[in-house]
C-alpha positions in Angstrom: 290.2 316.2 223.2 287.9 313.4 224.3 287.2 313.5 228.0 285.1 311.6 230.5 283.4 313.1 233.6 280.9 312.1 236.2 278.1 314.3 237.7 276.0 313.3 240.6 277.3 309.8 240.4 280.7 308.0 240.7 280.6 306.0 237.4 283.3 306.3 234.7 283.9 303.7 232.0 286.9 301.5 232.2 289.6 301.4 229.5 289.0 305.0 228.5 292.2 305.1 226.4 290.8 302.3 224.2 287.4 304.0 224.0 289.1 307.3 223.1 291.1 305.7 220.3 288.0 303.9 219.0 286.0 307.2 219.0 288.8 308.9 217.1 288.8 306.1 214.5 285.1 306.3 214.1 285.2 310.1 213.6 287.9 309.8 211.0 286.0 307.0 209.2 283.1 309.4 209.0 285.3 311.9 207.3 285.9 314.3 210.2 288.4 315.1 212.9 287.7 315.0 216.6 287.4 318.3 218.5 286.3 318.6 222.1 284.0 315.7 222.9 282.9 315.3 226.5 281.1 312.4 228.0 279.4 313.2 231.3 278.0 310.2 233.1 275.3 311.2 235.6 272.5 310.0 237.8 269.0 309.5 236.5 267.8 312.5 238.5 270.5 314.8 237.0 269.8 313.4 233.5 266.1 314.0 233.6 266.7 317.5 234.9 268.7 318.2 231.7 266.0 316.6 229.6 263.3 318.8 231.2 265.4 322.0 231.1 266.9 321.9 227.7 264.6 319.6 225.7 261.3 320.0 227.5 261.0 316.2 227.7 259.7 314.7 231.0 261.1 311.2 230.7 264.3 309.2 231.1 266.6 308.5 228.2 270.0 307.0 228.0 271.9 309.8 226.2 271.4 313.5 225.5 273.8 315.0 223.0 274.6 318.7 222.7 276.2 319.2 219.3 278.8 321.9 218.8 280.3 320.4 215.6 281.4 322.3 212.5 280.9 319.8 209.8 281.1 322.5 207.0 284.3 324.6 207.5 286.7 322.9 209.9 285.1 319.4 209.6 285.5 319.1 213.4 283.2 317.0 215.6 282.5 318.5 219.1 279.9 318.1 221.7 278.8 317.2 225.2 277.0 313.9 225.8 275.2 313.2 229.0 274.8 309.5 229.7 272.5 308.1 232.4 274.2 304.8 233.2 271.2 303.5 235.1 269.0 303.9 232.1 271.7 302.3 229.9 271.7 299.3 232.2 267.9 299.1 232.3 267.7 299.4 228.5 270.2 296.5 228.1 267.8 294.3 230.0 264.9 295.4 227.9 266.6 294.8 224.5 268.5 291.7 225.7 272.1 292.9 225.3 274.9 293.0 227.8 275.2 296.2 229.7 278.8 296.7 228.5 277.6 296.5 224.9 274.7 298.8 225.4 277.1 301.4 227.0 279.4 301.2 224.0 276.4 301.6 221.7 275.2 304.7 223.5 278.8 306.1 223.4 279.1 305.7 219.7 275.4 306.7 219.0 276.2 310.1 220.4 279.3 310.4 218.2 277.3 309.5 215.1 274.8 312.3 216.0 277.8 314.7 216.1 278.9 313.4 212.7 275.5 314.4 211.3 273.5 311.2 211.4 269.9 311.4 212.6 267.5 308.8 213.9 264.1 310.6 213.7 262.6 308.7 210.7 262.5 304.9 210.3 265.0 305.1 207.5 267.4 307.2 209.6 267.0 304.9 212.5 267.8 301.9 210.4 270.9 303.6 209.0 272.0 304.6 212.5 271.6 301.0 213.8 273.7 299.7 210.9 276.5 302.2 211.7 276.3 301.4 215.4 276.7 297.7 214.6 279.6 298.4 212.2 281.5 300.4 214.7 280.8 298.1 217.6 282.2 295.2 215.5 285.2 297.4 214.8 285.8 297.9 218.6 285.6 294.1 219.3 287.9 293.3 216.3 290.4 295.9 217.5 290.3 295.5 221.3 288.5 292.3 222.1 285.6 292.4 224.6 283.9 295.6 225.6 285.2 297.2 228.9 283.4 295.9 232.0 280.4 297.9 233.0 280.4 298.0 236.8 
């Protein structure tokens, strides 16, 4: 089950049914089946608290992924993704993309981590960006524009 929640904020993405269908398509395209995948949208303060507590990082980031996937036996993708929508919006301005596109990129970035893709080395990062672009194009081809990010 793919679910969307908010913690210490009121934000939830629009068109969640389309986003859910897209995520399921991406997971299947990667050779897996979706398990329990939760997106938790939260304030910057809440997000940095998670970053400090669980990762010992003292800085803001857009997404933190907790991976519970079983890619060996059941081929099931599961995890919790905490998304700081304020940092997503800020990053969109920095990289010159629309906030709605950046939000969708972060959503699928977390799924790709759950599917076993890394981004620690330059080669992994390049491969991750290519996958993000492929699946963002798939969303637009299937559903049209990205959901509004308000």
